N, C-alpha and C positions, 0 to 999 in steps of 0.2 A: 689520659687511656693507662693502663698497667699492660705493656706490652709483653709483660713475659706470660701472661694469661693463654692459656692455649687455646688454638681456633675450633671450630666448631666444623665437621667435615660431614657432606654430604655428598652422594653416588647417583649417576644416571647410566640406565641400563636400557637396551631394546629390547623386544620379545624376541627370542628365537625361534627358526622355523627350519630348522633342520634337526636329525639327530646329535650332528656334528657341533652347530650352534649350541643346541640345548644341553653340551658336554662341560661347553668351555663357559655358559652363562653360569652353571650351578658351581662350576667350579670358582668363577670369579669372585659369585655372589660368597661363597664360602670364606675365601681367604678376606675379603674385603669388609666382613659381618664381624670379624674378629676386633677389628679395630673402632667396635661400636658408633657410627656414624650417627647422626642425628634423624635420619630419614635414607631413604632410598627412593628413586621415582624413576618409572617406567612410562616408555615413551608409547603414546597411540597410534596404531595402525588410520587407515583410511576406511573407507565403508567395507563391509563385506568381509573377507578371511583375513586381512591385514589387523581389521577390530577385532577379532575374535583372539588370535594370536595374541593379543594383548590381554583381554578377557582371562583367558585362559592362564596365562605365568601370573597375574595377579592375584587369581583364586588360589593357585600353588603356594603363591609369597604370605599371602594372607595365613594360609595354615602353617608354614613352616620356618618364615622369616622372625628375627628376634629385634628388627627395629622398626619403627612406623613407617609407611610407605605412602607414596604420593602418587598418584595416577595423572598422567597427562593427558588430556583431552581435547582433540581438534574439532571445530565446530564448521568449518568453511560447508556451505552446500547442504548443511543439513537442518531439519525442520527443528522448530522447538518442538515439537512431538517424539523426534527420534532423539535429540539431545534429552531430554528429562527420562528417558526411558533408558537411555545407557547411563546416567548417574543414579537414577534407581537400581540398576542391576549390579551397580560399585559397590553404590552403597548398602547392599543387601550384601556383599561381602565382608562387610564392615571397615567400608574406607571411607573417609569422610575427608581427607587431604589431595588437593586438587591443584593442577596446574592447565592453567586455562589459557587456551591458544586457538588461535586463527585456523592455523596450518593451512596447504595449499588451495585456493581455489580451483573446486572440479571444473572441468572444460564444458560442461551440458550448465552451466549458472552461465547467463548470457550478461556480457559488459556492465549494463544498465543494472542491473542485479547484483553485481559487486561493487557498487556504490551506496548498496542500502539495503538494509534488513526489507526484502521485496518479498511482493505474495506472488507466489509461485504453487499454482494448482491449488489455490485458495488456503495456503498455509504459509506461515512466516518462516522463512528460510534465514539462515544466519551466516553473516559475512562477516563480523568482526570479532576479535577477541573479548570485546567489551560487552558483547550480545550475551557471550558464554558467562563471563562475569555477573551479571545482572541476574541471569537464571539462576547460578549458583548460588548467590547470595540472598536468594531467599530464605535459605536456610543457614542463622546465624553461627549455627554448630560446626559448619564446614571450613577448613581453611584453603582459603583460595591463595595459589599464586599466579603470578603472569610473568611474562617475557620481556624485555628490557633488552636494547641494541645501545651501546655504548657509541658506536659510529653510525646509527641511525639506521632503521629498517633501510632495505636498496629501495623500497617504494615508495618511503617519503620524502616531502619537499628538500628535507633538512634535520640536523638534530634539532632544534627548537620543535618544531613543528611534531617530530619523532616523542620528543619528552611529553610535551602537551598531550597525544594520546595515552601514552603510560601515566600520565596523572589522572585522566579519566577513567583508566580502568582501576587504579589504586583507588580514587573516591567511590566508584562503586560498589566496592567491597574486599579489594585485594588487601591481604597484610603485607606481602613480600613481593621484590619481582627479582628473576634470577636472569643473568646476562648472558648474550650470546655471547661466547668466547672471544677473545682479546689476546695479542701476545706483550704489550705493555702496558707498566701499570699505570703510567701518565694516562693513556687513554679511557682508564675506569676514573680516574680522579678526577678527570676532566669534567668526565659525565656526571660522576656524584655532584660536583660541585655545582655543576648546570640545575641540577635536577633537584637539588636543597632550596636554590634558589629561587626556582620555580615554583616554590613550597610543599614538593613532595617531602613528607617525615616518614614513610616506612622503609623496612629496611630494604636494602640493594644488594644482593649478595652475587658477587662475583663467580661466572662460569668460567671453570679453567679446563683447557684442553691439553693434556700431555701428548707431544708430536713423536705419534707413532712412525709417522711417515712423511717426510716433510714435501715431498710432490704432490700427495695428497691432499695435505693442508692448504699449498699454493692454489689448488685446484676447486676445493669449495670456499677457499677463501675468497676467491675472486666471485663466487656466486652470492656471498651473502654480506659481500661489503667488509671483511675484517682485514685490515693491516697486517702484512706480514714485512716486516723491514727486511733490506737488504744485509744486516748485518745478522740479524738472523737466520736468513738463508745459508750464508756463507757459513755460520757455525755447524748447522747440521750437514753441510756440506763437503765440511772438512775432516767430518768423522767419517771414517773406510770402514770400522769394524762393524760389527751387528754391537759389541760391548761399548766401544766409545758411542757410536749414536743412541743406544739407552741413557748411558752416564748424560749425554748430552741435552736428553730430553727431562730426565731428572733434574738436572742442573738449572736448567732453564726455569723449568715450571716451581722449583724451590724458591729461585730467587722471585721469582714474580709475585709469589704468597706473600715471602717474607717481607718483600720491599710494601705489599700492600697492607700487610698485618700492623706495621710500623706506622702507617697514616689512619689507622684504628678500624681496620677492616677487621672481623672476629670468625664469620663465616665463608667457606669456600664451597663451592658445587663443582665435584669432579666427571666430567665427561669419559667413562671408562670405555665407551665402544668396547663394551663387554670383554676388555683384557685385562688380565688382574697386574703383571708385574709393574708398570709404569704407575698405574693410580696407587699400586698397591706401596710401593716404594716412596712417591712423593708425598701420602697422608702419614706414615710413619715419620719421615722426615720431619713434617710440619707440627706431629703430633708427640714427637721426641721418643717414639718407639723403636727398639731395635728391629732390622730388618730382618725377615727370615729367610735363608736364603731358599727355602723351598716352595718359598711361597712368590720368587722372583721368576719361577721358570714357567713357562707357557703353557696351557690344558693342552 
């Protein structure tokens, strides 16, 4: 591989739900859009108002955004009819790129139903991301991504079983998988080697999370099974000023991506948390672009 080839960057956002969040969202989007990402993705809320927030921001993005848009879709607890209606509404906006996810299983879905795409009130309820991939793949013009877990999904028996489920989703029609965040390059590389040995040939895109707050990262890493090394924690705890914490975050993220790039990884999906400074600085360094000081300031 030509390691001098510039990587391809994409960004993930979540839909804003307050005036303050909206200001930060559009500021962040404006900054990051100047870097010409390959696409941006927007997370999907649960049923009701949260899903509507996603639809509202996606409708605005289609009109105003200059880069392709990927819509996340979560299917757990929803019927085929509900999901087909959501897909149809997104496609009416002009969106044909989807990230198919299971999402959190609603409490009203009984344990037996969680193990199967069961029949509830006469309708098939979706319980696995593979159910959604199957629905999306009916139309071959759709671009389908799925989630992958370099350290296995917390509910999986082990990594081998988890990769088996990943292969199942990809075989149903997904063209790539975007991983949960991780903080050590070897974590992704071992995962990639195992996936390839299992027969997976589709693109595996590392999901990269710039560390805005090490304590919060430790909290949600514990919930999703991501490993945070003692050395990494110490690196951030030794940073005592806002500037040194920002520099530590940028340096760690860039080092991680550069190590992966040397191992043949060309695509990176950055989880922005709707904050411009770190994602912007990391992407600029990876793309070899000068960092504009004004865009390093928080909205």
